[in-house]
C-alpha positions in Angstrom: 89.2 91.1 76.1 86.8 94.0 76.8 88.7 97.1 77.9 87.9 98.3 81.4 89.0 101.7 82.7 89.9 102.9 86.2 92.1 105.6 87.5 94.4 105.2 90.5 97.1 107.4 92.0 100.6 106.1 92.9 101.3 106.6 96.6 104.6 107.9 98.1 106.0 104.4 98.1 105.2 103.7 94.4 102.2 101.5 95.1 98.8 101.3 93.4 95.7 99.5 94.4 94.3 97.0 91.9 90.5 97.4 92.0 88.6 94.6 93.7 86.5 93.9 90.6 89.7 93.5 88.5 91.1 91.1 91.1 87.9 89.1 91.2 87.6 88.9 87.4 91.2 87.6 87.1 91.1 85.3 90.2 93.8 87.3 92.0 93.8 86.6 95.8 95.6 88.0 98.7 99.3 87.2 98.7 99.3 85.9 95.0 102.4 86.6 93.1 102.2 89.0 90.1 104.7 89.6 87.4 105.3 93.1 86.1 107.0 93.9 82.8 107.2 96.6 80.2 105.6 96.0 76.8 106.4 99.0 74.5 105.0 102.0 76.5 102.8 99.9 78.8 103.2 98.3 82.2 101.7 94.8 82.1 100.7 93.0 85.3 100.2 89.3 85.0 99.1 86.8 87.6 101.8 84.1 88.0 100.4 80.7 87.4 102.1 77.4 87.6 104.9 77.4 85.0 108.3 75.9 84.5 111.1 78.1 86.0 113.3 77.4 83.0 111.0 77.5 79.9 107.7 78.9 81.2 105.9 75.8 80.0 102.7 75.0 81.7 102.3 71.3 81.0 103.5 68.2 82.8 104.8 70.2 85.8 106.4 68.8 88.9 106.9 70.9 92.1 110.3 71.1 93.7 111.0 73.5 96.7 108.0 75.7 95.8 109.1 76.0 92.1 107.8 74.1 89.1 109.8 72.3 86.4 108.2 70.7 83.3 109.0 67.1 82.3 111.0 68.3 79.3 113.4 70.5 81.4 113.5 67.8 84.1 114.9 65.4 81.5 117.7 67.8 80.7 118.7 68.2 84.3 121.5 66.0 85.5 122.4 65.4 89.2 126.0 66.0 90.4 126.5 62.3 90.9 125.4 61.5 87.4 127.8 64.2 86.0 130.7 62.7 87.9 129.8 59.2 86.6 129.6 60.6 83.0 133.1 62.2 83.3 134.7 58.9 84.4 133.2 56.9 81.5 
């Protein structure tokens, strides 16, 4: 990816403004969720896409209560009634 530079100051509440051209390039819209993490000596900001809450997979996703679960993790989930039945067998 081509490196773009821009300087921003952190305000008194610890906030910075992500430049509009950066947001447009990355498809970041108002109220999108972003993930922040440290990578060595860098702060990385990543737009959250649809990914499994358990394994971060991005294929065969199903939505449940605003969260996504992939088919593989879904197969590993067992409902409480199924657990109870398995204990009695």
